VOBA-1610 file (N, C-alpha, C; in pm, whole numbers, padded with zeros to 5 digits, always signed):
BEGIN
Met+00626+00639-02658Met+00719+00676-02665Met+00734+00784-02610Ile+00855+00798-02506Ile+00891+00931-02439Ile+00952+01037-02527His+00877+01140-02480His+00964+01267-02560His+01042+01322-02467Trp+01184+01352-02447Trp+01217+01396-02353Trp+01223+01532-02325Asn+01185+01607-02451Asn+01188+01749-02415Asn+01053+01817-02353Glu+00969+01758-02372Glu+00819+01724-02326Glu+00831+01721-02148Thr+00919+01572-02162Thr+00911+01510-02010Thr+01059+01647-01951Lys+01103+01724-01978Lys+01200+01859-01924Lys+01109+01946-01927Leu+01007+01974-01987Leu+00916+02103-01938Leu+00880+02038-01834Val+00790+01967-01839Val+00680+01910-01715Val+00818+01901-01620Tyr+00899+01831-01628Tyr+00968+01816-01463Tyr+01019+01979-01420Leu+01078+02095-01477Leu+01122+02219-01514Leu+01002+02295-01418Lys+00871+02257-01473Lys+00768+02329-01438Lys+00702+02315-01308Glu+00737+02188-01259Glu+00706+02100-01138Glu+00783+02179-01045Ile+00886+02142-01128Ile+01048+02204-00985Ile+01007+02370-00942Thr+01008+02418-01024Thr+00942+02572-01030Thr+00865+02603-00933Glu+00708+02510-00961Glu+00626+02556-00853Glu+00660+02498-00676Ile+00730+02410-00710Ile+00764+02344-00534Ile+00883+02465-00486Leu+00980+02514-00571Leu+01074+02629-00514Leu+01004+02767-00505Arg+00869+02778-00556Arg+00789+02881-00522Arg+00724+02883-00406Asn+00718+02744-00362Asn+00613+02697-00211Asn+00689+02720-00120Lys+00720+02843-00040Lys+00776+02845+00086Lys+00763+02749+00192Arg+00608+02707+00193Arg+00599+02603+00292Arg+00672+02478+00282Ile+00607+02454+00130Ile+00719+02286+00103Ile+00847+02329+00159Ile+00935+02426+00112Ile+01075+02477+00119Ile+01075+02450+00271Ile+01035+02519+00383Ile+01056+02506+00496Ile+01038+02376+00579Thr+00895+02335+00517Thr+00878+02163+00599Thr+00958+02104+00553Ala+01026+02075+00408Ala+01068+01942+00360Ala+01228+01988+00361Phe+01261+02072+00382Phe+01394+02066+00353Phe+01447+02202+00500Val+01391+02319+00524Val+01437+02382+00675Val+01454+02291+00839Ile+01275+02269+00829Ile+01288+02178+00942Ile+01351+02056+01001Pro+01399+01972+00897Pro+01462+01808+00923Pro+01637+01900+00932Leu+01662+02041+00943Leu+01764+02073+00965Leu+01785+02079+01120Phe+01690+02126+01159Phe+01674+02162+01289Phe+01603+02064+01406Ile+01531+01996+01330Ile+01447+01911+01418Ile+01540+01808+01474Tyr+01634+01706+01417Tyr+01735+01626+01461Tyr+01811+01695+01565Pro+01883+01790+01562Pro+01970+01874+01693Pro+01839+01868+01794Ile+01741+01913+01812Ile+01651+01933+01909Ile+01630+01824+01983Ile+01600+01680+01912Ile+01624+01552+01972Ile+01718+01517+02038Phe+01796+01535+01949Phe+01959+01473+02042Phe+01979+01583+02145Phe+01975+01698+02157Phe+01973+01771+02263Phe+01868+01719+02381Gly+01791+01740+02329Gly+01683+01689+02427Gly+01652+01555+02523Met+01779+01452+02384Met+01783+01311+02493Met+01899+01334+02574Asn+02011+01377+02531Asn+02128+01435+02569Asn+02088+01478+02740Phe+01991+01609+02698Phe+01975+01677+02839Phe+01907+01584+02919Leu+01817+01540+02856Leu+01753+01432+02970Leu+01862+01300+03094Gln+01930+01247+03014Gln+02053+01171+03009Gln+02129+01243+03117Lys+02165+01337+03110Lys+02293+01432+03233Lys+02208+01459+03323Phe+02078+01509+03277Phe+02013+01545+03445Phe+01967+01409+03526Gln+01939+01285+03437Gln+01908+01172+03533Gln+02068+01151+03606Glu+02162+01145+03542Glu+02322+01115+03554Glu+02361+01199+03673Lys+02312+01314+03699Lys+02357+01456+03815Lys+02281+01403+03896Lys+02148+01359+03888Lys+02028+01287+03998Lys+02061+01180+04088Ile+02143+01072+03970Ile+02191+00960+04030Ile+02332+00992+04141Lys+02415+01047+04083Lys+02499+01122+04154Lys+02522+01156+04278Thr+02359+01242+04248Thr+02347+01292+04402Thr+02259+01222+04482Asp+02180+01156+04495Asp+02080+01096+04520Asp+02174+00942+04586Gly+02213+00840+04476Gly+02276+00764+04488Gly+02166+00653+04475Tyr+02209+00533+04534Tyr+02109+00407+04575Tyr+02107+00373+04675Thr+01980+00283+04748Thr+02008+00188+04864Thr+02032+00049+04836Val+02092+00036+04915Val+02159-00094+04914Val+02143-00215+05018Ala+02029-00275+05043Ala+02035-00365+05125Ala+02153-00521+05162Val+02201-00533+05267Val+02325-00558+05273Val+02271-00663+05399Ser+02306-00789+05395Ser+02335-00910+05494Ser+02391-00905+05631Ala+02317-00902+05720Ala+02444-00867+05859Ala+02538-00956+05872Gly+02690-00840+05910Gly+02766-00914+05874Gly+02894-00886+05790Ala+02810-00764+05699Ala+02878-00731+05612Ala+02966-00604+05612Glu+03011-00569+05684Glu+03048-00433+05741Glu+03182-00425+05628Asp+03258-00515+05611Asp+03392-00473+05520Asp+03333-00457+05371Leu+03241-00544+05350Leu+03177-00510+05183Leu+03109-00405+05181Thr+03039-00331+05257Thr+02964-00188+05260Thr+03075-00102+05295Gln+03211-00153+05334Gln+03301+00018+05364Gln+03411+00009+05224Phe+03387-00129+05180Phe+03473-00132+05020Phe+03393-00085+04929Leu+03255-00116+04905Leu+03197-00047+04829Leu+03136+00116+04832Glu+03152+00138+04974Glu+03151+00280+04996Glu+03234+00338+04919Glu+03389+00292+04921Glu+03511+00377+04920Glu+03546+00392+04763Asn+03482+00268+04682Asn+03474+00285+04518Asn+03388+00241+04453Ser+03273+00295+04474Ser+03154+00358+04443Ser+03175+00504+04357Glu+03134+00495+04251Glu+03169+00662+04166Glu+02999+00723+04231Val+02894+00661+04265Val+02763+00725+04279Val+02783+00674+04457Pro+02689+00799+04540Pro+02662+00769+04677Pro+02544+00587+04705Leu+02582+00518+04782Leu+02541+00424+04821Leu+02481+00411+04944Arg+02384+00396+05018Arg+02339+00403+05125Arg+02256+00260+05199Phe+02331+00219+05283Phe+02357+00087+05315Phe+02252+00072+05456Met+02151-00039+05408Met+02088-00103+05548Met+02072-00246+05532Met+02083-00267+05662Met+02162-00406+05708Met+02040-00472+05742Thr+01998-00622+05739Thr+01842-00713+05700Thr+01886-00834+05628Glu+01806-00943+05672Glu+01793-01070+05636Glu+01684-01084+05576Glu+01584-00999+05546Glu+01495-01013+05473Glu+01505-00923+05311Ile+01646-00965+05243Ile+01643-00874+05126Ile+01569-00842+05010Ile+01485-00977+05017Ile+01389-01026+04910Ile+01280-00916+04921Glu+01247-00943+05068Glu+01096-00855+05074Glu+01166-00707+05111Val+01280-00664+05135Val+01289-00483+05154Val+01286-00484+04949Leu+01380-00559+04895Leu+01365-00522+04755Leu+01221-00498+04704Ser+01126-00597+04743Ser+00977-00648+04679Ser+00869-00481+04722Ser+00891-00435+04813Ser+00863-00313+04926Ser+00901-00193+04833Gly+01000-00202+04760Gly+01103-00071+04688Gly+01166-00038+04802Asp+01183-00034+04911Asp+01278+00032+05020Asp+01414+00040+04996Ala+01460-00047+04929Ala+01624-00068+04839Ala+01600-00091+04673Asp+01731-00051+04631Asp+01721-00083+04482Asp+01794-00207+04482Leu+01889-00235+04592Leu+01964-00392+04510Leu+01991-00425+04667Gly+01981-00574+04645Gly+02036-00652+04747Gly+02147-00707+04767Val+02217-00748+04843Val+02394-00796+04863Val+02381-00874+04926Gln+02427-01000+04882Gln+02469-01126+05031Gln+02580-01191+04954Tyr+02694-01214+05117Tyr+02793-01299+05036Tyr+02833-01372+05160Glu+02932-01480+05125Glu+03006-01573+05196Glu+03129-01599+05227Ile+03252-01643+05266Ile+03339-01633+05241Ile+03331-01807+05306Ala+03414-01910+05199Ala+03447-02009+05213Ala+03577-02043+05290Glu+03594-02178+05332Glu+03701-02178+05403Glu+03810-02199+05324Ser+03801-02252+05214Ser+03908-02205+05086Ser+03959-02055+05044Gly+03899-01960+05128Gly+03918-01868+05079Gly+03809-01786+04975Asp+03773-01906+04918Asp+03686-01808+04759Asp+03578-01745+04831Ala+03542-01586+04765Ala+03484-01552+04827Ala+03334-01553+04700Arg+03230-01574+04725Arg+03062-01599+04656Arg+02976-01459+04707Val+02948-01394+04605Val+02856-01230+04644Val+02720-01297+04568Trp+02644-01239+04594Trp+02510-01226+04560Trp+02441-01152+04546Leu+02399-01052+04424Leu+02320-00924+04406Leu+02186-00960+04343Phe+02091-00925+04457Phe+01975-00924+04398Phe+01892-00781+04365Phe+01854-00817+04262Phe+01761-00680+04208Phe+01634-00719+04111Thr+01559-00610+04121Thr+01464-00582+04020Thr+01437-00580+03904Gly+01429-00673+03801Gly+01466-00655+03686Gly+01375-00596+03589Ser+01221-00505+03691Ser+01141-00409+03599Ser+01115-00327+03625Glu+01263-00292+03723Glu+01298-00111+03812Glu+01422-00049+03730Asn+01452+00035+03660Asn+01589+00148+03613Asn+01698+00140+03726Asp+01630+00195+03837Asp+01701+00217+03903Asp+01787+00117+03972Ser+01719-00012+04031Ser+01778-00147+04086Ser+01874-00240+03924Ile+01819-00229+03807Ile+01953-00228+03736Ile+02009-00188+03752Asp+02052-00027+03737Asp+02108+00040+03736Asp+02256+00021+03865Ala+02136-00004+03941Ala+02236-00026+04088Ala+02338-00134+04063Met+02257-00254+04052Met+02268-00356+03997Met+02456-00378+03912Ser+02434-00314+03800Ser+02550-00322+03692Ser+02633-00238+03782Arg+02618-00109+03840Arg+02714-00007+03895Arg+02862-00116+04056Val+02706-00156+04102Val+02811-00273+04192Val+02881-00353+04116Glu+02795-00466+04043Glu+02917-00550+04013Glu+03015-00507+03903Asn+02983-00431+03854Asn+03123-00365+03812Asn+03263-00299+03917Val+03205-00275+04013Val+03279-00248+04117Val+03365-00358+04157Leu+03259-00458+04209Leu+03300-00567+04263Leu+03424-00649+04125Glu+03360-00655+04031Glu+03484-00732+03878Glu+03610-00618+03901Glu+03607-00497+03917Glu+03722-00457+03890Glu+03846-00461+03996His+03777-00439+04147His+03824-00452+04240His+03803-00576+04337Ser+03772-00677+04261Ser+03805-00811+04334Ser+03892-00857+04441Phe+03996-00904+04345Phe+04131-00937+04416Phe+04141-00850+04492Tyr+04153-00727+04551Tyr+04170-00628+04649Tyr+04087-00662+04789Trp+03958-00657+04736Trp+03866-00660+04829Trp+03886-00837+04903Thr+03856-00952+04818Thr+03903-01043+04874Thr+03993-01089+04928Lys+04122-00975+04938Lys+04253-01036+04966Lys+04257-00978+05123Asn+04175-00914+05134Asn+04146-00866+05243Asn+04054-00921+05367Leu+03960-00938+05286Leu+03860-01039+05344Leu+03909-01167+05358Thr+04013-01222+05359Thr+04050-01343+05323Thr+04163-01363+05421Ala+04214-01284+05432Ala+04323-01221+05538Ala+04263-01231+05706Asp+04154-01106+05710Asp+04089-01084+05857Asp+03982-01213+05873His+03915-01291+05778His+03784-01361+05838His+03886-01493+05820Val+03950-01525+05785Val+03978-01689+05713Val+04120-01722+05793Gly+04176-01630+05799Gly+04348-01599+05850Gly+04401-01685+05820Ile+04404-01655+05697Ile+04493-01725+05543Ile+04643-01622+05552Asp+04745-01691+05608Asp+04884-01590+05556Asp+04921-01586+05447His+04939-01716+05394His+04977-01639+05224His+04838-01598+05137Ile+04847-01553+05098Ile+04725-01491+04960Ile+04794-01507+04833Arg+04704-01585+04792Arg+04759-01635+04633Arg+04722-01518+04528Glu+04775-01534+04412Glu+04834-01396+04313Glu+04667-01345+04302Lys+04541-01481+04270Lys+04437-01380+04234Lys+04327-01461+04326Val+04302-01421+04404Val+04180-01529+04464Val+04042-01487+04414Pro+03982-01606+04380Pro+03875-01618+04297Pro+03733-01553+04402Ile+03633-01494+04303Ile+03540-01463+04323Ile+03424-01466+04265Glu+03315-01537+04291Glu+03190-01637+04249Glu+03075-01510+04253Leu+03035-01451+04135Leu+02951-01320+04139Leu+02805-01420+04083Glu+02704-01389+04156Glu+02570-01445+04106Glu+02486-01328+04105Leu+02401-01327+03967Leu+02282-01203+03973Leu+02157-01325+03967Lys+02065-01234+04084Lys+01956-01298+04079Lys+01877-01191+04083Asp+01747-01201+03999Asp+01670-01074+03936Asp+01520-01157+03999Ile+01463-01067+04088Ile+01337-01117+04153Ile+01193-01095+04102Ala+01202-01005+03950Ala+01074-00960+03917Ala+01060-01080+03824Ser+00916-01079+03822Ser+00870-01179+03761Ser+00892-01156+03621Leu+00833-01253+03488Leu+00862-01253+03377Leu+00757-01151+03279Lys+00637-01138+03398Lys+00535-01060+03314Lys+00632-00924+03358Glu+00630-00907+03452Glu+00695-00762+03500Glu+00799-00722+03437Lys+00891-00822+03371Lys+00997-00776+03319Lys+00957-00764+03162Ser+00883-00821+03140Ser+00798-00838+02986Ser+00772-00644+02993Gly+00655-00651+03081Gly+00641-00483+03093Gly+00708-00384+03098His+00835-00394+03125His+00936-00298+03150His+00999-00286+02996Lys+01028-00408+02978Lys+01074-00359+02829Lys+00989-00370+02724Ile+00846-00381+02711Ile+00767-00335+02635Ile+00721-00177+02637Gly+00680-00155+02755Gly+00694+00006+02830Gly+00764+00092+02747Lys+00899+00099+02751Lys+00975+00145+02644Lys+00991+00177+02515Ile+00898+00102+02484Ile+00858+00097+02283Ile+00707+00149+02272Leu+00615+00057+02305Leu+00499+00060+02320Leu+00419+00180+02324Pro+00445+00267+02405Pro+00431+00443+02416Pro+00464+00528+02324Phe+00564+00503+02269Phe+00648+00571+02168Phe+00573+00540+02045Ile+00544+00389+02034Ile+00470+00378+01854Ile+00328+00396+01893Met+00246+00399+01997Met+00121+00450+01997Met+00126+00600+01989Ile+00214+00688+02012Ile+00199+00806+01996Ile+00231+00856+01823Leu+00303+00751+01755Leu+00305+00770+01601Leu+00178+00698+01520Met+00112+00597+01584Met-00002+00529+01533Met-00101+00655+01578Leu-00125+00687+01649Leu-00240+00836+01682Leu-00180+00923+01588Val-00089+00977+01562Val-00082+01104+01505Val-00106+01066+01343Gly-00063+00957+01294Gly-00105+00898+01166Gly-00260+00878+01135Gly-00289+00796+01246Gly-00482+00810+01249Gly-00552+00947+01203Cys-00481+01038+01289Cys-00567+01164+01295Cys-00536+01230+01166Ser-00422+01231+01115Ser-00376+01294+01026Ser-00451+01283+00884Phe-00488+01150+00819Phe-00567+01190+00662Phe-00697+01261+00727Ala-00743+01252+00811Ala-00932+01313+00811Ala-00907+01412+00874Ala-00797+01481+00954Ala-00798+01642+00967Ala-00751+01694+00804Val-00649+01669+00721Val-00630+01728+00648Val-00706+01721+00512Asp-00786+01572+00499Asp-00926+01592+00395Asp-01041+01663+00426Met-01085+01711+00567Met-01196+01742+00663Met-01187+01924+00585Ile-01037+01995+00558Ile-01045+02087+00563Ile-01029+02156+00444Ala-00849+02086+00450Ala-00769+02116+00367Ala-00843+02021+00164Gly-00853+01934+00208Gly-00952+01852+00112Gly-01073+01934+00034Glu-01153+01972+00142Glu-01274+02027+00112Glu-01281+02153+00036Lys-01130+02228+00114Lys-01149+02325+00001Lys-01070+02316-00134Glu-00997+02253-00152Glu-00958+02203-00265Glu-01076+02150-00399Arg-01169+02078-00320Arg-01258+02043-00396Arg-01381+02100-00417Gly-01409+02254-00347Gly-01469+02337-00342Gly-01612+02332-00316Cys-01582+02277-00138Cys-01699+02258-00112Cys-01736+02328+00055Phe-01595+02376+00056Phe-01568+02413+00239Phe-01642+02565+00231Glu-01677+02653+00109Glu-01694+02752+00140Glu-01851+02720+00188Thr-01907+02648+00108Thr-02057+02580+00142Thr-02110+02577+00277Ile-02002+02535+00366Ile-01998+02556+00531Ile-01978+02658+00555Leu-01888+02737+00510Leu-01866+02845+00607Leu-01986+02960+00552Val-02030+02971+00448Val-02160+03049+00463Val-02338+03016+00504Ser-02277+02898+00585Ser-02444+02836+00615Ser-02423+02870+00779Pro-02537+02882+00837Pro-02620+02935+00970Pro-02496+02882+01069Ile-02409+02774+01046Ile-02346+02726+01134Ile-02207+02770+01185Gly-02217+02773+01320Gly-02106+02868+01358Gly-01982+02838+01355Arg-01885+02912+01326Arg-01737+02849+01287Arg-01705+02727+01434Arg-01733+02834+01543Arg-01694+02728+01634Arg-01727+02577+01647Ser-01867+02554+01622Ser-01931+02419+01584Ser-01888+02331+01451Val-01863+02393+01336Val-01770+02342+01261Val-01671+02300+01320Ile-01535+02389+01370Ile-01420+02300+01408Ile-01449+02194+01517Val-01518+02225+01607Val-01553+02117+01701Val-01588+01975+01640Gly-01686+02020+01548Gly-01754+01879+01507Gly-01639+01805+01436Lys-01584+01882+01340Lys-01475+01803+01291Lys-01368+01771+01353Thr-01325+01817+01472Thr-01237+01809+01555Thr-01304+01669+01625Phe-01399+01676+01656Phe-01470+01499+01746Phe-01436+01388+01599Val-01465+01409+01489Val-01424+01321+01370Val-01278+01270+01367Val-01186+01371+01372Val-01099+01318+01415Val-01033+01261+01502Ile-01080+01309+01644Ile-01021+01220+01770Ile-01089+01072+01762Val-01224+01064+01699Val-01277+00918+01703Val-01222+00846+01582Thr-01163+00894+01477Thr-01039+00813+01357Thr-00943+00797+01422Gly-00871+00885+01521Gly-00752+00803+01595Gly-00767+00717+01652Leu-00875+00766+01778Leu-00816+00648+01875Leu-00883+00528+01821Val-01019+00519+01719Val-01004+00383+01615Val-00861+00335+01560Ala-00814+00428+01486Ala-00697+00379+01419Ala-00586+00314+01521Leu-00556+00369+01601Leu-00488+00347+01774Leu-00548+00180+01773Ala-00675+00241+01791Ala-00710+00089+01883Ala-00710-00060+01769Ile-00727-00033+01660Ile-00687-00171+01569Ile-00557-00180+01529Asn-00469-00100+01547Asn-00348-00135+01514Asn-00283-00191+01679Leu-00317-00100+01804Leu-00294-00222+01900Leu-00308-00368+01913Val-00448-00373+01879Val-00468-00473+01900Val-00426-00586+01800Ser-00439-00546+01676Ser-00323-00628+01569Ser-00197-00648+01637Met-00136-00574+01689Met+00001-00569+01721Met-00028-00662+01837Leu-00097-00701+01929Leu-00071-00801+02050Leu-00126-00897+01992Leu-00255-00911+01903Leu-00271-01030+01869Leu-00161-01121+01771Trp-00064-01052+01716Trp+00047-01136+01627Trp+00155-01142+01755Met+00174-01021+01864Met+00298-01100+01938Met+00229-01181+02033Lys+00101-01209+02066Lys+00038-01366+02125Lys+00060-01471+02073Leu+00049-01466+01918Leu+00032-01553+01863Leu+00235-01629+01802Gly+00271-01534+01870Gly+00431-01565+01832Gly+00516-01530+01684Ile+00415-01490+01646Ile+00475-01415+01505Ile+00619-01321+01506Phe+00627-01222+01621Phe+00743-01135+01666Phe+00822-01255+01741Glu+00932-01309+01730Glu+00958-01412+01805Glu+01034-01356+01884Ser+01093-01253+01883Ser+01174-01158+02001Ser+01075-01114+02105Tyr+00937-01115+02081Tyr+00859-01074+02208Tyr+00789-01197+02236Gly+00753-01317+02186Gly+00707-01387+02194Gly+00766-01467+02333Gln+00699-01572+02381Gln+00769-01707+02450Gln+00907-01711+02426Ala+00924-01762+02292Ala+01079-01841+02288Ala+01186-01678+02323Gly+01125-01591+02311Gly+01203-01498+02338Gly+01220-01461+02469Gly+01178-01552+02573Gly+01161-01506+02720Gly+01060-01391+02751Met+00979-01380+02652Met+00902-01246+02739Met+00717-01341+02762Glu+00669-01241+02807Glu+00547-01315+02859Glu+00476-01165+02915Phe+00389-01139+02774Phe+00312-01012+02765Phe+00192-00971+02781Ser+00130-00919+02869Ser-00016-00899+02875Ser-00036-00781+02911Ile-00168-00705+02886Ile-00219-00574+02937Ile-00377-00597+03002Gly-00352-00567+03128Gly-00522-00616+03235Gly-00609-00487+03177Val-00735-00542+03159Val-00849-00440+03153Val-00813-00343+03208Gly-00797-00287+03327Gly-00802-00184+03405Gly-00648-00115+03373Ser-00511-00161+03299Ser-00431-00060+03269Ser-00450-00024+03115Leu-00581-00103+03010Leu-00598-00069+02885Leu-00689+00034+02912Leu-00790+00053+02998Leu-00847+00139+03039Leu-00794+00310+03073Gly-00719+00281+03146Gly-00612+00368+03157Gly-00537+00435+03060Ile-00446+00328+02969Ile-00402+00406+02879Ile-00481+00458+02762Phe-00636+00441+02745Phe-00694+00513+02689Phe-00696+00651+02719Ile-00770+00621+02816Ile-00839+00764+02927Ile-00715+00843+02881Thr-00582+00796+02936Thr-00468+00959+02934Thr-00446+00964+02772Leu-00505+00886+02676Leu-00437+00913+02547Leu-00541+00982+02492Leu-00667+01030+02575Leu-00834+01071+02519Leu-00734+01291+02497Pro-00678+01310+02603Pro-00641+01463+02588Pro-00528+01434+02462Ile-00418+01371+02475Ile-00335+01376+02357Ile-00380+01390+02200Thr-00482+01296+02210Thr-00553+01284+02056Thr-00630+01434+02050Ile-00669+01497+02176Ile-00764+01595+02129Ile-00594+01725+02075Ile-00509+01687+02163Ile-00395+01804+02092Ile-00381+01806+01991Phe-00322+01689+01948Phe-00256+01657+01803Phe-00398+01661+01712Ser-00490+01657+01731Ser-00657+01691+01618Ser-00671+01825+01631Ala-00632+01891+01725Ala-00632+02071+01733Ala-00509+02077+01625Ile-00381+02061+01658Ile-00275+02067+01563Ile-00314+02041+01469Leu-00343+01973+01377Leu-00375+01915+01281Leu-00481+01966+01221Met-00591+01985+01279Met-00687+02122+01200Met-00670+02245+01166Leu-00555+02296+01285Leu-00524+02434+01260Leu-00450+02430+01107Ile-00358+02314+01111Ile-00269+02297+01002Ile-00376+02261+00885Ser-00440+02208+00914Ser-00551+02198+00746Ser-00611+02322+00741Ala-00691+02381+00875Ala-00737+02520+00831Ala-00610+02657+00739Lys-00499+02639+00762Lys-00396+02740+00716Lys-00384+02657+00548Ala-00388+02532+00531Ala-00342+02472+00423Ala-00432+02528+00283Lys-00420+02578+00185Lys-00481+02575+00050Lys-00542+02456-00021Thr-00433+02357-00026Thr-00475+02211-00099Thr-00413+02112-00013Tyr-00475+01996-00040Tyr-00491+01876+00001Tyr-00337+01860+00025Gln-00267+01853-00064Gln-00155+01858-00083Gln-00026+01911+00014Ser-00033+02053-00009Ser+00029+02088+00120Ser-00045+02088+00239Gly-00107+02039+00239Gly-00185+01996+00408Gly-00093+01896+00438Gln-00073+01776+00330Gln+00001+01676+00333Gln+00150+01700+00379Thr+00201+01817+00317Thr+00349+01830+00332Thr+00375+01922+00502Leu+00246+01965+00564Leu+00282+02029+00669Leu+00251+01908+00781Leu+00194+01801+00736Leu+00242+01673+00859Leu+00368+01660+00910Met+00448+01707+00839Met+00541+01612+00869Met+00603+01702+00973Pro+00630+01821+01016Pro+00658+01876+01136Pro+00583+01842+01269Val+00441+01786+01239Val+00356+01736+01350Val+00442+01606+01381Thr+00438+01503+01275Thr+00550+01394+01284Thr+00659+01390+01403Phe+00729+01457+01345Phe+00858+01506+01391Phe+00849+01552+01543Gly+00730+01658+01602Gly+00739+01663+01642Gly+00629+01618+01783Ala+00584+01485+01747Ala+00530+01406+01848Ala+00610+01314+01895Met+00731+01295+01777Met+00878+01212+01861Met+00915+01256+01951Val+00945+01379+01994Val+01027+01444+02060Val+00995+01378+02198Pro+00877+01447+02285Pro+00789+01410+02406Pro+00778+01261+02404Ala+00746+01186+02299Ala+00737+01021+02307Ala+00858+00973+02297Leu+00976+01035+02283Leu+01082+00945+02279Leu+01110+00952+02501Ala+01064+01026+02519Ala+01071+01012+02696Ala+01056+00905+02758Ala+00982+00774+02677Ala+00942+00698+02709Ala+01068+00572+02718Thr+01152+00600+02615Thr+01230+00535+02550Thr+01388+00519+02692Leu+01393+00660+02761Leu+01476+00735+02887Leu+01494+00647+02993Pro+01568+00569+03020Pro+01541+00522+03180Pro+01569+00646+03264Gly+01542+00605+03399Gly+01495+00656+03495Gly+01423+00796+03530Leu+01339+00797+03417Leu+01242+00930+03422Leu+01139+00882+03463Thr+01086+00935+03561Thr+00960+00902+03628Thr+00804+01021+03616Ser+00686+00992+03639Ser+00627+01079+03613Ser+00592+01159+03723Asp+00625+01131+03836Asp+00631+01219+03963Asp+00752+01309+03973Ser+00826+01324+03859Ser+00904+01426+03880Ser+00917+01570+03780Phe+00972+01633+03746Phe+00967+01733+03667Phe+00899+01736+03515Met+00877+01585+03480Met+00849+01540+03361Met+00686+01582+03382Val+00611+01573+03458Val+00479+01613+03473Val+00427+01732+03423Ala+00543+01808+03422Ala+00467+01942+03381Ala+00493+01965+03204Ile+00557+01880+03135Ile+00575+01849+03018Ile+00419+01783+02937Pro+00367+01888+02865Pro+00282+01781+02771Pro+00340+01705+02699Ile+00237+01624+02694Ile+00269+01474+02631Ile+00377+01342+02670Ala+00488+01422+02677Ala+00599+01298+02781Ala+00540+01286+02895Asn+00438+01373+02996Asn+00404+01329+03127Asn+00339+01229+03134Val+00259+01221+02993Val+00121+01078+02994Val+00214+00949+02943Val+00303+00996+02840Val+00372+00882+02792Val+00458+00768+02853Ile+00528+00890+02982Ile+00585+00800+03101Ile+00475+00772+03193Gly+00362+00818+03209Gly+00264+00716+03338Gly+00236+00612+03204Met+00232+00587+03106Met+00181+00492+03031Met+00285+00359+03045Arg+00422+00436+03068Arg+00489+00307+03012Arg+00487+00267+03180Glu+00483+00321+03279Glu+00459+00287+03438Glu+00360+00212+03448Met+00244+00208+03371Met+00150+00144+03353Met+00154-00011+03345Leu+00236+00023+03230Leu+00277-00162+03190Leu+00392-00183+03264Glu+00462-00143+03348Glu+00561-00189+03442Glu+00511-00243+03582Gly+00364-00202+03564Gly+00327-00194+03737Gly+00365-00090+03838Ser+00429+00006+03803Ser+00459+00095+03878Ser+00356+00229+03843Phe+00246+00208+03851Phe+00147+00358+03850Phe+00162+00449+03944Lys+00103+00553+03885Lys+00111+00663+04018Lys-00028+00759+03971Leu-00105+00747+04050Leu-00242+00826+04034Leu-00225+00991+03998Trp-00139+01030+04075Trp-00141+01184+04074Trp-00080+01247+03988Pro+00031+01203+03926Pro+00138+01266+03873Pro+00009+01239+03683Met-00029+01164+03722Met-00136+01093+03589Met-00263+01205+03560Ile-00302+01242+03680Ile-00416+01344+03717Ile-00382+01518+03663Val-00243+01530+03706Val-00161+01667+03702Val-00132+01673+03537Gly-00119+01564+03476Gly-00030+01572+03377Gly-00189+01560+03254Asn-00270+01515+03292Asn-00407+01491+03189Asn-00426+01619+03191Ile-00497+01695+03334Ile-00474+01857+03338Ile-00407+01952+03218Ile-00324+01949+03256Ile-00231+02031+03164Ile-00235+01999+03037Asn-00238+01827+03013Asn-00269+01836+02861Asn-00398+01859+02776Leu-00526+01861+02864Leu-00638+01907+02860Leu-00615+02110+02825Gly-00551+02120+02900Gly-00541+02280+02914Gly-00504+02347+02796Leu-00372+02219+02735Leu-00316+02276+02631Leu-00379+02253+02465Ala-00476+02156+02501Ala-00594+02118+02385Ala-00685+02181+02374Ala-00746+02268+02463Ala-00881+02393+02483Ala-00756+02503+02419Tyr-00657+02529+02429Tyr-00599+02654+02391Tyr-00582+02627+02226Leu-00520+02508+02158Leu-00499+02477+02021Leu-00643+02458+01990Leu-00773+02427+02031Leu-00866+02440+01949Leu-00955+02559+01956Asn-00904+02643+02033Asn-00948+02790+02012Asn-00896+02871+01900Leu-00720+02859+01909Leu-00656+02849+01809Leu-00730+02836+01673Ser-00757+02701+01644Ser-00809+02641+01531Ser-00969+02708+01488Val-01057+02730+01567Val-01157+02846+01547Val-01106+02949+01538Lys-01032+03056+01557Lys-00985+03173+01524Lys-00911+03140+01355Ser-00833+03055+01348Ser-00845+03043+01196Ser-00934+03057+01117Leu-01043+02978+01128Leu-01105+02956+01034Leu-01231+03110+01057Glu-01213+03167+01163Glu-01298+03297+01136Glu-01238+03364+01058Lys-01096+03369+01037Lys-01047+03459+00906Lys-01058+03419+00817Glu-01150+03315+00781Glu-01141+03223+00654Glu-01258+03320+00530
//
C-alpha cells in the first residue's frame, strides 16, 4: 500500500535537492535553450557560405561541339555562373573532375529536342549543377527549342509547345553512389558512438571512485597526478575505440545481410569499406577520441558524484553533434576553411574517404590541429586533479 503523504515528502525532498544543484539546472534546462540555436545557426551559416561560394565560382559544364546556342541560352538564364568547355569526350572529362556537368543535345527533323545531362552521382557539385541546369531547361524549354527549331530546322510555323526530351545520365558506379550517401550519415553516427563509448568509463573512473571513496587512495599514493590522468585517459580511449569498432562491425554486418532494406541491395545500394579506408578512418578517429576522452576526464574530475558526472555528459553529446553535422552538409570539402575547425575537419575527411575523393594534406593538417587541442585538454585535466 502506498502512503501518499510519505510519497509527497520524498518527492519534495528530491525536487529540492535537484533545484539546489546548480550544475543540474544549467545542464538539464539552461544549456538546451542555447545549444539548438547554435546548431541551427551553424548549419544556416555553412549553407549560406556554400551558396555564396557557388554564386561566385559557379560550375564547369562540358558541352558537345556545335552547341553554341545552348551554351548562350544557359548562360543567360542560369542563376549561377557557368563556364563552358567544348569537347566530345564528356564522360572522360567528368570522370577526371575537370567538369561538373556534361551536356549533349540534338534536334530531330520533326523539331523535337533531345538533351542528355551527364553527371557524377557521387559528387555534390555535379549533382547540384545537374539540378540547376535541369530546372533551367524545364522552365524555359519552349523559348529555347522554339529558337533552335527555327534556326536549325527551318520550320516557319512553330507549334504552341515544342516538346523537349530530357534524359539524366549518372556516370558514377553504384559503389560510388552508395559511399556518397553513407558518407553523409556514418561519420555523424560514429562520433556519437565514440562519445557514448568513452562516457561511461570516464565518469566511473573518477566521479564513480570519488563516490565509492577509493579515489583518495590514488591521490595519496606516490603516483604522480599526470600519470594518473594519462593512464585513466588511455583506458577511456581504448574503451571508446573498442565500443566504436563493435558498433561499426555490427552495423556493417546487418547492412550486408540486408536487414536494413534501405541500405541493402533491394534499396539500390552497394556499400563496402576497403581495408585502406577503414584503417584511415580509425587513424583519423584517434585524435578525436583523445579530445573527447580529455573532455570527459575533465568533467569527471570536477564532478563530485557519479550522478552529477552523468548529468554533465549532456553538453558533451550536444557539443559533439555540432561539428559532426558538417558531414551531412553538401558542398563542404576538407581542403577549405573547414580544415581549421577541430573534429569537423576529420569528419568531412571520413566522408570523403567513403566517397572515394580523399585528400591527404587536409587530413594531416586536421589531425595536427586535433592533436594539439587534445594535448591542451589533457593538460587541463591534470591541473584539475592537482587541485584535489
